[in-house]
C-alpha positions in Angstrom: 86.1 92.2 96.6 89.7 91.1 97.3 92.4 93.4 98.7 94.0 94.0 95.3 90.7 95.1 93.8 90.1 97.5 96.7 93.6 99.0 96.3 93.0 99.5 92.6 89.6 101.1 93.2 91.2 103.4 95.7 93.8 104.3 93.1 91.1 105.3 90.7 89.3 107.4 93.3 92.7 109.2 93.9 93.1 109.6 90.1 89.7 111.1 89.6 90.1 113.5 92.5 93.5 114.5 91.1 92.1 115.1 87.6 89.4 117.3 89.1 91.4 119.4 91.5 94.9 119.7 90.0 94.0 121.4 86.7 95.7 124.7 87.6 98.7 123.4 89.5 102.2 124.4 88.2 104.0 121.2 88.3 107.5 119.7 88.6 108.4 116.5 86.9 110.0 114.2 89.5 110.4 111.0 87.5 110.5 109.9 83.9 109.8 106.3 83.0 110.3 105.6 79.3 107.6 108.0 77.7 105.6 108.4 80.9 106.1 111.2 83.5 105.3 111.5 87.2 104.7 115.0 88.6 105.2 116.3 92.1 101.6 117.3 92.5 100.5 113.8 91.5 102.8 112.2 94.1 101.8 114.7 96.8 98.1 114.3 96.1 98.1 110.5 96.1 100.4 110.3 99.1 98.1 112.6 101.1 94.9 110.7 100.2 96.4 107.3 100.8 97.5 108.6 104.3 94.0 109.8 104.9 92.5 106.5 103.8 94.7 104.5 106.1 94.6 107.1 108.9 98.4 107.3 109.1 100.6 110.4 108.9 102.3 111.6 105.7 106.0 110.7 106.0 109.0 110.5 103.6 108.7 106.7 103.8 105.1 106.7 102.7 105.9 109.2 99.9 108.7 106.9 98.7 106.3 103.9 98.8 103.7 105.7 96.6 106.5 106.8 94.2 107.7 103.2 93.9 104.1 102.1 93.1 103.8 104.8 90.4 107.2 103.9 88.9 106.3 100.2 89.0 103.1 100.7 87.1 104.8 102.8 84.4 107.6 100.2 84.0 104.9 97.6 83.4 103.1 99.9 80.8 106.4 100.4 79.0 107.0 96.6 78.9 103.5 96.0 77.7 104.2 98.3 74.8 107.5 96.5 74.0 105.6 93.1 74.2 102.9 94.5 71.8 100.2 93.8 74.4 96.8 95.4 73.6 93.7 96.1 75.6 90.3 96.2 73.8 87.7 98.8 74.3 85.4 96.1 75.5 87.8 95.2 78.3 88.2 98.8 79.3 84.4 99.4 79.3 83.8 96.3 81.5 86.4 97.4 84.0 85.0 100.9 84.0 81.6 99.7 84.8 83.0 97.6 87.6 84.7 100.7 89.1 81.6 102.8 88.7 79.6 100.2 90.7 82.3 100.3 93.3 82.0 104.1 93.6 78.2 103.7 93.9 78.5 101.3 96.8 81.1 103.6 98.5 78.8 106.7 98.2 75.5 104.9 98.5 73.9 105.9 95.2 74.5 107.1 91.7 73.2 110.5 92.6 75.7 110.8 95.5 78.6 109.9 93.2 77.6 112.5 90.7 77.1 115.1 93.4 80.5 114.3 95.0 82.4 114.8 91.7 80.1 117.4 90.1 79.7 115.5 86.9 77.6 112.7 85.3 78.7 109.1 85.5 79.3 109.1 81.8 81.8 111.9 82.2 83.5 110.2 85.1 83.9 107.2 82.8 85.5 109.4 80.2 87.8 111.0 82.7 89.0 107.6 84.0 89.1 105.6 80.7 92.8 106.2 79.9 93.9 105.4 83.4 91.9 102.1 83.3 93.4 101.2 79.9 96.9 101.8 81.3 96.2 99.8 84.4 94.9 96.9 82.3 98.1 97.1 80.2 100.2 96.8 83.4 98.1 93.9 84.6 98.5 92.0 81.3 102.3 92.6 81.2 102.5 91.1 84.7 100.2 88.2 83.8 102.2 87.4 80.7 105.3 86.8 82.8 103.8 85.3 85.9 100.4 83.8 85.3 101.9 80.5 84.2 104.1 80.0 87.3 103.2 76.8 89.2 104.3 75.4 92.5 105.1 71.8 93.5 103.9 70.1 96.7 107.5 70.0 97.9 107.7 73.8 97.6 104.4 74.2 99.5 105.7 72.0 102.3 108.9 74.0 102.5 107.0 77.2 102.6 104.8 75.9 105.4 107.8 74.8 107.5 109.4 78.2 107.2 106.3 80.4 107.6 103.8 78.3 109.6 104.3 80.3 112.8 103.7 83.6 111.0 100.8 82.7 108.8 98.4 83.1 111.8 94.9 81.7 112.2 92.7 81.1 109.2 89.3 82.9 109.4 86.0 80.9 109.5 85.1 79.5 106.1 81.6 78.9 104.7 80.5 76.8 101.8 77.3 78.3 100.5 74.5 78.0 98.0 71.7 80.5 97.3 68.4 81.1 95.6 68.1 84.7 94.5 65.0 86.5 93.4 65.2 90.0 91.7 61.9 91.9 92.2 62.7 94.2 89.3 62.4 91.2 86.9 58.7 91.1 87.7 56.8 91.6 84.5 54.1 93.6 86.3 56.7 96.1 87.4 58.5 96.3 84.1 55.3 96.8 82.2 54.2 99.6 84.6 57.3 101.7 83.8 57.5 100.8 80.1 53.9 102.1 79.8 55.0 105.3 81.4 57.9 105.6 79.0 55.5 105.0 76.1 53.3 107.8 77.3 56.4 110.1 77.2 57.2 108.9 73.7 53.6 109.5 72.5 53.9 113.1 73.8 57.0 113.6 71.8 55.3 112.2 68.7 52.5 114.7 69.3 54.9 117.7 69.3 56.2 117.9 72.9 59.7 119.5 73.3 62.3 116.8 74.0 64.4 119.1 76.2 61.5 120.1 78.4 60.3 116.5 78.7 63.8 115.4 79.8 64.0 118.1 82.4 60.5 117.1 83.7 60.6 113.3 83.6 64.2 111.9 83.1 65.6 110.1 86.1 69.2 110.5 85.0 70.4 113.1 87.6 73.6 113.8 85.7 71.8 115.0 82.5 68.1 115.8 83.3 68.8 119.4 84.2 70.6 119.8 80.8 67.6 118.5 78.9 69.1 115.0 78.8 72.2 116.0 76.9 74.9 113.4 77.1 77.6 115.4 75.2 79.9 113.9 72.6 81.0 110.3 73.2 82.7 107.6 71.2 81.5 104.0 70.8 82.1 101.9 73.8 81.0 104.4 76.4 77.3 103.5 76.7 75.4 100.2 77.2 75.4 98.1 74.1 71.6 98.3 73.7 71.8 102.1 74.0 74.6 102.4 71.5 72.9 100.0 69.0 69.8 102.2 69.0 71.6 105.6 69.1 74.0 104.9 66.2 71.1 103.8 64.0 69.4 107.1 64.3 69.5 110.0 61.8 70.3 113.5 63.1 67.2 114.9 64.8 65.5 111.5 65.0 64.5 109.9 68.3 64.3 106.2 69.1 61.5 104.0 70.4 61.7 102.6 73.9 65.2 101.2 74.5 65.8 98.9 77.5 69.2 98.7 79.3 70.1 97.4 82.8 69.3 100.9 84.3 65.8 101.2 82.8 64.0 102.5 79.7 65.5 105.2 77.4 64.2 107.4 74.7 67.1 108.7 72.7 67.5 111.6 70.3 70.5 112.0 68.1 71.7 115.6 67.9 74.9 115.2 65.8 77.3 112.5 64.5 80.9 112.6 63.4 82.5 109.3 62.4 82.5 107.0 65.5 81.3 109.7 67.8 77.8 110.9 68.6 76.2 113.8 70.4 72.9 112.5 71.9 70.4 113.2 74.6 68.0 110.9 76.3 65.1 110.5 78.7 65.5 107.7 81.3 62.7 106.0 83.1 64.1 103.8 85.9 62.3 100.6 86.9 61.5 100.9 90.6 60.2 98.3 92.9 57.1 98.9 95.0 56.2 97.4 98.4 53.8 94.8 96.8 56.5 93.4 94.6 59.1 93.3 97.4 56.6 91.4 99.6 55.9 88.9 96.8 59.6 88.2 96.4 60.0 87.7 100.2 56.9 85.4 100.4 58.0 83.4 97.4 61.4 82.7 98.9 59.8 81.9 102.3 57.5 79.4 100.6 60.5 77.8 98.9 62.3 77.5 102.2 59.3 75.9 103.9 59.0 73.4 101.0 62.6 72.4 101.3 62.4 72.0 105.1 59.2 69.9 104.7 61.0 67.7 102.1 58.9 68.5 99.1 62.2 68.9 97.1 65.8 69.8 97.7 67.5 73.2 97.6 69.3 72.4 94.3 66.0 71.7 92.6 64.5 75.0 93.5 67.7 76.9 92.7 67.9 75.5 89.2 64.2 76.2 88.6 63.7 79.6 90.2 66.9 81.5 91.0 67.5 84.7 89.0 71.3 84.2 89.5 71.6 82.1 86.4 75.3 81.3 86.9 74.9 79.7 90.3 71.5 78.2 89.3 73.2 75.9 86.8 75.0 74.4 89.8 72.1 74.1 92.1 72.8 77.5 93.6 76.4 76.8 94.7 78.3 80.0 95.1 81.6 78.7 96.5 83.9 78.5 99.5 84.1 81.9 101.2 86.1 83.1 104.1 84.3 85.2 106.6 86.0 88.4 105.5 84.7 87.8 101.9 81.1 87.8 102.9 79.1 91.0 103.1 78.5 92.1 106.7 74.7 92.1 106.3 74.7 88.5 105.0 77.2 87.4 107.7 74.9 88.7 110.4 72.1 86.5 109.0 74.1 83.3 108.6 76.8 83.4 111.3 74.6 81.5 113.8 73.3 79.0 111.4 74.6 75.4 111.4 75.5 73.1 108.6 72.6 72.3 106.3 70.5 75.2 107.7 68.8 77.7 105.4 68.4 81.4 106.1 65.3 83.4 105.9 65.1 85.9 103.0 68.0 88.4 103.1 68.0 91.7 101.1 71.3 92.3 99.2 72.7 95.0 96.9 73.6 93.9 93.4 76.7 95.1 91.4 74.5 97.1 89.0 73.1 99.2 91.8 69.8 97.2 92.1 68.9 94.9 95.0 67.4 91.5 95.4 66.4 88.9 98.0 68.0 85.6 98.6 67.9 82.5 100.9 71.3 80.9 101.7 72.0 77.3 102.5 75.0 76.5 104.7 76.6 73.5 103.0 79.7 73.4 105.3 81.2 75.7 108.0 84.7 75.7 109.4 85.6 77.6 112.5 88.7 79.9 112.9 91.7 77.6 113.0 95.5 77.2 112.8 96.3 76.0 109.2 97.6 72.5 108.7 98.8 70.8 105.5 96.2 68.0 106.2 93.2 70.3 106.5 94.1 73.5 104.7 96.5 72.5 101.9 94.8 74.6 99.2 95.0 77.8 101.3 98.6 77.2 102.2 99.4 76.4 98.5 97.8 79.7 97.5 99.9 81.6 100.0 103.1 79.8 98.9 102.3 80.5 95.2 101.8 84.2 95.9 105.1 84.3 97.8 106.9 82.6 94.9 105.3 85.0 92.3 106.2 88.0 94.4 109.9 87.0 94.6 110.0 86.5 90.8 108.2 89.8 90.2 110.7 91.7 92.3 113.6 90.2 90.4 111.9 91.0 87.1 111.3 94.6 88.2 115.0 95.0 88.9 115.7 93.8 85.3 113.2 96.2 83.8 114.8 99.1 85.6 118.1 98.2 83.9 116.5 98.0 80.5 113.9 100.8 80.5 114.8 104.5 80.8 114.2 105.7 84.4 115.2 109.0 85.9 114.2 110.3 89.3 114.5 114.0 90.1 113.1 114.0 93.6 
């Protein structure tokens, strides 16, 4: 995850905490930007948490920096409205899912996230949905004006001459390919848990109480104790497979077995109003056992041995067997990554490898909360180095382009402040 993504995820964590804990605060409006307001409690809360996150003291300078960031976002939202920029529900939902997975990685599990905030993941999504929409609007307003900015070689060379002594050393860089195997995709495992879900469904058909079955068997910790009740939700909140089944149901009716990325669901529709439904569900998660994990490790080890013995090359096996279908199309190639872009666990396993070496199977966490095993090939490896135009032109070009866009953005913000109503009462 890059630094901008981390900052945005932190912003959402702050926002969620603010929504939970500031419900009863008597507030003072300290800034008005077009039709948006900024309150003193919002500023104080986010300043305090940002200081805690960075382990620095709360100071007037930090408070001013946070206020500038809040004003900047609201200026961009106002301009997005002027430019008739729209954000679709699909875009919002994809971004929400990305943020939820970030929270899960931060806290360690879905259950830990729900415990920390005292609400289900679905409710967390609903709490954050409007903030995500606004942030995407701000991003699009910025992209509309600056995404097309380009930079010439002459400008790159001029930037390098001015800033070459302050750029510092470039971190080690790896060019990597991988073959990934996801144990949960094993048909034996999937069938095992589907059969269990079908037994629950049979019990319901034979008269078992849905609420009691959910409390006893559902593995959704945010809803199980409530009998699986998900509450009212509009379209776009749940997984597409879940929604397709739920919206087809009649009131009181329950679905067959519905598979989503988190497992198998049995859904009952409680009520429906327009584009909103009130439903409950029983979730059976697909869990990997030791036998399946061992099979995945042994399978990857056999592939590694076959490559080393010359039976076929890495690209052949990646295209044929890797569960990462995007990289599989390119023989497992996953890109050029700087050392700080590689997960610590993976870096520990590959840092001592040489060019063309292949790692032993490594367990990794997937964005959806699952895990898998992979073997990694070191295609190329560059040590820490001082950047030069000859060897690191693309890196220097990216830095120069960021610098150019930032200068243009600062100028544009000044223009927005002269066009859009802005009043600060702090």
